[in-house]
C-alpha positions, 0 to 999 in steps of 0.5 A: 499500500502507498501511504498518503504523502509518501514519495513515489519512490517508495512504491515498488513500481517507481515514480514513472510506472506509478504515473503510467498506472492509470493508462495501463489499467484503463487499457486493460479494462478496454481490452477486457470489454473488447473481449467480452463483446467479442466473446458474446458475438461469437456465442451469438453466431454459433448458437443463434446464427448457426444453430449449433448445439452442445455435442456437435462438432466440425462437420456439423459447424461446416454444414451449418455455414454452408446453410446460412451462406447457401453455397458450397464450402471446400476446406483444404489442408495443404503446405503453405509458406511459413508466413502464411497459415491459412486464407478464405476465398469468397467464390462466385458459386462456392467458398474455399478455406486453405489451411497450412499443413505445416502446423498441429491439427489443433492449430489448424482448426483454430486457423480454420475457425478464424477463416469461417469468421471472415466468411461469415462476418467479415468485409470483403477484401478490396478487389483492385490494388493496392489492397488486393492480395490473391494467394497466386501472388504469394504462393507456388501456383504449381504446387498448389494447384496439384493439391486441388485436383478434385476442384473444378478449374473455375474454382482453382482459378477463383482460389488463386487469383480472386482477392483473398483474406490471408492469415499471417504466421503459424502460430499467430496471436494465440492469446486473443486478449493480448493485443490492444491494437486489434480490440475493434479490428476484424482480425481481433474478432476473428481471433476471439471467434476462433479461440472461443470457438475451439472451446465450444466445438465437440472434438470428441468422435465418440459424441460427434460424428466429426472423427479425427481432425486429420480426416475432417481436414483432408480435402473436405467439401460441404454442399448445400 
């Protein structure tokens, strides 16, 4: 406790830190409030918008997204460069999510949920330079095309050349409550959605017919 009239140097934090304390506390309060708002939004999306119930898993989640968006959804798990952990593309007739295979299954699921948020609530990437980013600009076109042999040529072209929303980094921002800069940002909300959604999703194959994450990720396609 800091006694009334005592010099600031007595306080363990020191004079500078005592001066900064109100700003630090205010920042922590703002981050907490942002987290609570984003968490409530996540629960509303999963329960109300998607109609998910306890005991349901990945396959049920993907089917719910398909029903809500009224278009097919393809999820691919392929090798991506170290600086990209995943991306999503909104096509003309179906959506596509690509998740790197250079990470753990659980982290891959986190990336998938992050990208699902962009499909459900995100702003469409800018269609023209200098803001447009396409997967084909950053990835090996031949290698990626070989990983999508079952997709129609027009879908492959959309995945490679339509504006995409990339998620940078394999580990990403695992602590979704940490970075104040993302409090009201779409990336912040997507990270909270992935973090909370991962806790809500049933991953037990004995309860849900999701099966293992590996089999669930293997070039999965959900149709309307």
